[in-house]
RODO-2510 file (C-alpha; in nm, 4 decimals, decimal comma):
residues 124
     n   res          X          Y          Z
     1     x    -0,0084    -0,0214     0,0105
     2     x     0,2926     0,2286     0,1319
     3     x     0,4649     0,1624    -0,2061
     4     x     0,2287     0,2058    -0,4467
     5     x     0,1321     0,5615    -0,3471
     6     x     0,5479     0,6152    -0,2991
     7     x     0,4990     0,4958    -0,6208
     8     x     0,2306     0,6788    -0,7684
     9     x     0,4360     1,0216    -0,6574
    10     x     0,7595     0,9285    -0,8431
    11     x     0,5078     0,8909    -1,1173
    12     x     0,3539     1,2160    -1,0550
    13     x     0,7541     1,4650    -1,0354
    14     x     0,8442     1,2974    -1,3412
    15     x     0,5262     1,3569    -1,5313
    16     x     0,4933     1,7148    -1,4238
    17     x     0,9540     1,7568    -1,4841
    18     x     0,8916     1,6235    -1,8781
    19     x     0,5840     1,8959    -1,8839
    20     x     0,8548     2,1549    -1,7863
    21     x     1,1534     1,9902    -1,9734
    22     x     0,9649     2,0646    -2,3316
    23     x     0,8880     2,4214    -2,2631
    24     x     1,2052     2,5509    -2,1537
    25     x     1,5616     2,4616    -2,2882
    26     x     1,8815     2,6744    -2,1913
    27     x     2,1514     2,7650    -2,4691
    28     x     2,5383     2,8549    -2,3925
    29     x     2,4302     3,1991    -2,3846
    30     x     2,1657     3,1696    -2,1739
    31     x     2,2215     2,8279    -1,9867
    32     x     1,9510     2,6833    -1,7772
    33     x     1,9864     2,6739    -1,3740
    34     x     1,8931     2,3362    -1,2858
    35     x     1,7655     2,2717    -0,8880
    36     x     1,7786     1,9257    -0,7409
    37     x     1,6921     1,8421    -0,3678
    38     x     1,8049     1,5675    -0,2362
    39     x     1,6416     1,4795     0,1798
    40     x     2,0098     1,5521     0,2676
    41     x     2,2111     1,8084     0,0290
    42     x     2,1416     2,0379    -0,2369
    43     x     2,2165     2,0774    -0,5932
    44     x     2,2599     2,2786    -0,8539
    45     x     2,4012     2,3095    -1,2148
    46     x     2,3457     2,5319    -1,5284
    47     x     2,3629     2,3387    -1,8087
    48     x     2,3769     2,4188    -2,1681
    49     x     2,1127     2,1590    -2,4539
    50     x     2,1938     2,2359    -2,7247
    51     x     2,5630     2,0968    -2,6810
    52     x     2,4655     1,8760    -2,3660
    53     x     2,7138     1,9982    -2,1119
    54     x     2,6828     2,1507    -1,7282
    55     x     2,8482     2,4732    -1,7477
    56     x     2,8944     2,4940    -1,3415
    57     x     2,7223     2,3664    -1,0671
    58     x     2,7507     2,3815    -0,6938
    59     x     2,6557     2,2024    -0,3792
    60     x     2,5907     2,1194    -0,0151
    61     x     2,8028     1,8693     0,0195
    62     x     3,1164     2,0218    -0,0201
    63     x     3,3190     2,1249     0,2704
    64     x     3,2932     2,5015     0,2668
    65     x     2,9050     2,4245     0,3796
    66     x     3,0004     2,2490     0,6908
    67     x     3,2166     2,5461     0,8453
    68     x     2,8799     2,7371     0,8305
    69     x     2,7528     2,6093     1,1129
    70     x     2,3288     2,5111     1,0063
    71     x     2,1626     2,2747     0,8010
    72     x     2,3275     2,2140     0,4687
    73     x     1,9862     2,1677     0,3525
    74     x     1,8834     2,5031     0,5380
    75     x     1,7028     2,8295     0,3494
    76     x     2,0538     2,9562     0,4614
    77     x     2,2124     2,7171     0,2914
    78     x     2,0143     2,6856     0,0103
    79     x     2,1506     3,1008     0,0097
    80     x     2,4567     3,0849    -0,0120
    81     x     2,4449     2,8354    -0,2965
    82     x     2,2992     3,0245    -0,5013
    83     x     2,5269     3,2738    -0,4374
    84     x     2,7758     3,0772    -0,5096
    85     x     2,7095     2,8858    -0,8222
    86     x     2,5515     3,3175    -0,9913
    87     x     2,9154     3,4141    -0,8889
    88     x     3,0757     3,1572    -1,0753
    89     x     2,8215     3,1546    -1,3933
    90     x     2,9247     3,5349    -1,3100
    91     x     3,3135     3,5090    -1,3319
    92     x     3,2564     3,2860    -1,7182
    93     x     3,0893     3,5829    -1,7919
    94     x     2,7349     3,4842    -1,8210
    95     x     2,4479     3,7237    -1,6054
    96     x     2,1566     3,5688    -1,7697
    97     x     2,0146     3,2095    -1,6340
    98     x     1,6804     3,0657    -1,7409
    99     x     1,5580     2,9096    -1,3517
   100     x     1,4130     2,5239    -1,3679
   101     x     1,2436     2,4616    -1,0739
   102     x     1,2968     2,1523    -1,1561
   103     x     0,9161     2,0482    -1,0177
   104     x     0,9563     2,1818    -0,7686
   105     x     0,7090     2,4731    -0,5779
   106     x     0,9014     2,7981    -0,5485
   107     x     0,8720     2,8476    -0,1726
   108     x     1,1589     2,7425     0,0892
   109     x     1,4720     2,5928    -0,0877
   110     x     1,3976     2,6515    -0,4586
   111     x     1,2887     3,0747    -0,3742
   112     x     1,6086     3,1135    -0,1343
   113     x     1,8696     2,9890    -0,4496
   114     x     1,6386     3,2441    -0,7269
   115     x     1,7354     3,4672    -0,4537
   116     x     2,0491     3,4653    -0,3543
   117     x     2,1646     3,3882    -0,7399
   118     x     2,0039     3,7237    -0,8044
   119     x     2,2181     3,8549    -0,5165
   120     x     2,4977     3,6952    -0,6830
   121     x     2,4279     3,9433    -1,0570
   122     x     2,2301     3,7353    -1,1908
   123     x     1,8755     3,7299    -1,4544
   124     x     1,6143     3,5210    -1,4821
***
């Protein structure tokens, strides 16, 4: 019974992701900034879909998030992660991105990542 509910939830999320990916695409000038949340960490990457390359990535798994003293999946960590990916992309000369929230609702940690990236100088 519980396994069926979990499978249904996975199928629903994949369907939402497929419909989003039909609408969003990243280019070299304006890559797709995609977010993934696991149970423990947060991941962000900038993808050029035309070439199929990841231009930059950042994650809370790295040791520089350990020293902050708060949870690696908190809103504070998400904002720092957004600032980090924003700084990496601005250093590479990329100012504009397409934000792909990957089917997650735009609030909490996803919004904090977007706000941190904007603070670093990215335009959505």
